[in-house]
C-alpha positions as CSV (number, residue, x, y, z in Angstrom):
1,M,73.1,151.8,152.7
2,T,69.7,150.2,153.4
3,T,69.7,146.4,153.6
4,L,66.6,144.7,152.4
5,P,65.3,141.6,154.2
6,A,66.3,138.4,152.4
7,A,64.0,135.5,151.6
8,N,64.9,132.3,153.5
9,T,63.9,128.7,153.2
10,E,61.4,128.7,156.1
11,L,59.5,131.7,154.7
12,V,59.4,130.0,151.3
13,A,58.3,126.7,152.7
14,V,55.5,128.2,154.8
15,A,54.3,130.3,151.8
16,W,54.4,127.3,149.4
17,L,52.6,125.0,151.8
18,S,50.0,127.7,152.6
19,S,49.1,127.9,149.0
20,A,48.6,124.2,148.4
21,A,45.1,123.0,147.6
22,G,43.2,122.2,150.8
23,I,45.6,124.0,153.2
24,T,45.0,127.5,154.5
25,P,47.6,130.0,155.6
26,A,46.3,129.7,159.2
27,Q,47.3,126.0,159.2
28,V,51.0,126.5,158.5
29,A,53.8,128.1,160.5
30,T,57.2,127.5,162.0
31,T,55.8,127.2,165.5
32,L,53.0,124.8,166.6
33,P,50.3,126.9,168.3
34,S,50.1,126.0,172.0
35,D,46.3,126.3,171.9
36,S,45.2,123.2,169.9
37,A,41.6,124.5,169.9
38,T,42.7,127.0,167.1
39,W,43.6,124.1,164.8
40,E,41.7,121.1,166.0
41,S,39.1,121.3,163.1
42,N,41.6,121.2,160.2
43,G,44.9,120.1,161.6
44,F,48.2,122.0,161.4
45,V,51.4,121.9,159.3
46,H,54.5,122.6,161.2
47,V,57.6,123.6,159.3
48,L,60.5,122.6,161.6
49,G,63.3,123.9,159.4
50,V,66.1,122.8,157.2
51,V,67.4,119.3,157.6
52,G,69.6,119.1,154.5
53,G,70.2,120.2,151.0
54,S,72.6,122.8,149.6
55,P,72.5,126.0,147.5
56,Q,73.9,126.0,144.0
57,L,77.5,127.2,143.6
58,Y,77.0,129.2,140.4
59,H,73.3,130.0,140.3
60,A,70.9,131.7,142.8
61,L,69.0,128.4,143.2
62,R,68.4,127.1,146.7
63,E,67.8,123.3,147.1
64,P,67.0,122.7,150.8
65,V,65.2,119.8,152.4
66,V,62.9,120.8,155.2
67,Q,61.2,118.8,157.9
68,V,57.4,119.1,157.8
69,D,55.0,117.7,160.4
70,A,51.3,117.3,159.9
71,Y,49.4,117.4,163.2
72,A,45.8,116.5,164.2
73,V,44.2,116.5,167.6
74,N,40.9,115.5,169.2
75,P,40.7,117.0,172.7
76,A,37.4,115.2,173.4
77,S,39.1,111.9,173.1
78,G,42.4,110.5,174.3
79,K,42.9,108.8,170.9
80,P,45.1,110.5,168.3
81,P,43.2,111.1,165.0
82,W,45.7,109.4,162.8
83,G,43.4,109.5,159.7
84,K,43.1,113.3,159.9
85,A,46.9,113.8,160.2
86,A,47.6,111.3,157.4
87,S,45.1,113.1,155.2
88,L,46.7,116.5,155.8
89,M,50.1,115.0,154.9
90,E,48.6,113.6,151.7
91,L,47.5,117.1,150.7
92,I,51.2,118.0,150.9
93,V,52.1,114.9,148.8
94,S,49.5,115.9,146.2
95,A,50.9,119.5,146.1
96,T,54.2,118.1,144.9
97,Y,52.5,116.6,141.9
98,D,50.4,119.7,141.1
99,E,52.2,121.2,138.1
100,A,50.0,124.3,138.2
101,G,51.0,124.8,141.8
102,L,54.7,124.9,141.0
103,Q,56.4,127.8,139.3
104,R,53.9,130.3,140.8
105,V,55.1,133.5,142.4
106,L,54.9,133.4,146.2
107,T,54.4,136.5,148.3
108,L,56.3,136.2,151.5
109,R,56.0,138.5,154.5
110,P,55.7,142.3,153.8
111,G,59.0,143.8,153.0
112,Y,60.5,140.5,151.7
113,P,61.1,139.8,148.0
114,Q,58.9,137.3,146.2
115,A,60.1,133.8,145.6
116,R,59.2,130.9,143.2
117,V,59.3,127.2,144.0
118,L,60.5,125.5,140.8
119,T,60.1,122.0,142.0
120,A,59.1,120.2,145.1
121,H,59.2,116.5,146.1
122,L,59.3,114.4,149.2
123,A,62.8,113.2,150.1
124,S,61.2,110.6,152.5
125,E,57.9,108.8,152.7
126,P,55.6,110.3,155.3
127,R,55.9,108.4,158.6
128,R,53.7,108.1,161.6
129,M,55.3,109.5,164.8
130,P,53.6,107.7,167.7
131,G,54.0,108.3,171.5
132,D,52.9,111.9,171.9
133,D,51.9,112.5,175.5
134,A,49.2,115.1,174.4
135,S,47.5,112.5,172.2
136,Y,48.4,114.5,169.0
137,A,48.6,112.5,165.8
138,R,51.7,113.5,163.9
139,Y,53.1,112.5,160.5
140,Q,56.5,113.6,159.5
141,A,58.2,113.9,156.1
142,D,61.2,115.6,154.5
143,L,60.3,118.0,151.7
144,A,62.8,119.1,149.1
145,L,62.2,122.5,147.5
146,H,64.1,124.1,144.7
147,W,63.5,127.8,144.8
148,I,64.7,131.2,143.7
149,T,64.2,134.7,144.9
150,L,62.6,137.1,142.3
């Protein structure tokens, strides 16, 4: 018997965030690229993983909460570009209110089933995370996604 890969929350979160207006797939992943030059112009959205939520007992509906960080960097200056990181996080906030962006079919990695995010909302207000030694600007928020596999 061949086992097909299963969709998971991290894949769905990356796909949904990558499809949000103003955010490109190259800007979103579960690992922050070590070379900040690859994302310094537009910033980066780091999906850290599940921090809460629970699946439904009787329906194939997943309701996780994932931690999402929005990063910005300016290597030419030692000052973190807080405005750029905040603006990137606000694109995520706006995506949660975009009704046309919800309910769409998401294509995950090759070989994985498609998924659909039914609703998305922030479970916490975006917060500034100061004190980074690399002078990265970082905002953090918890994103609740309600999704199903198709």
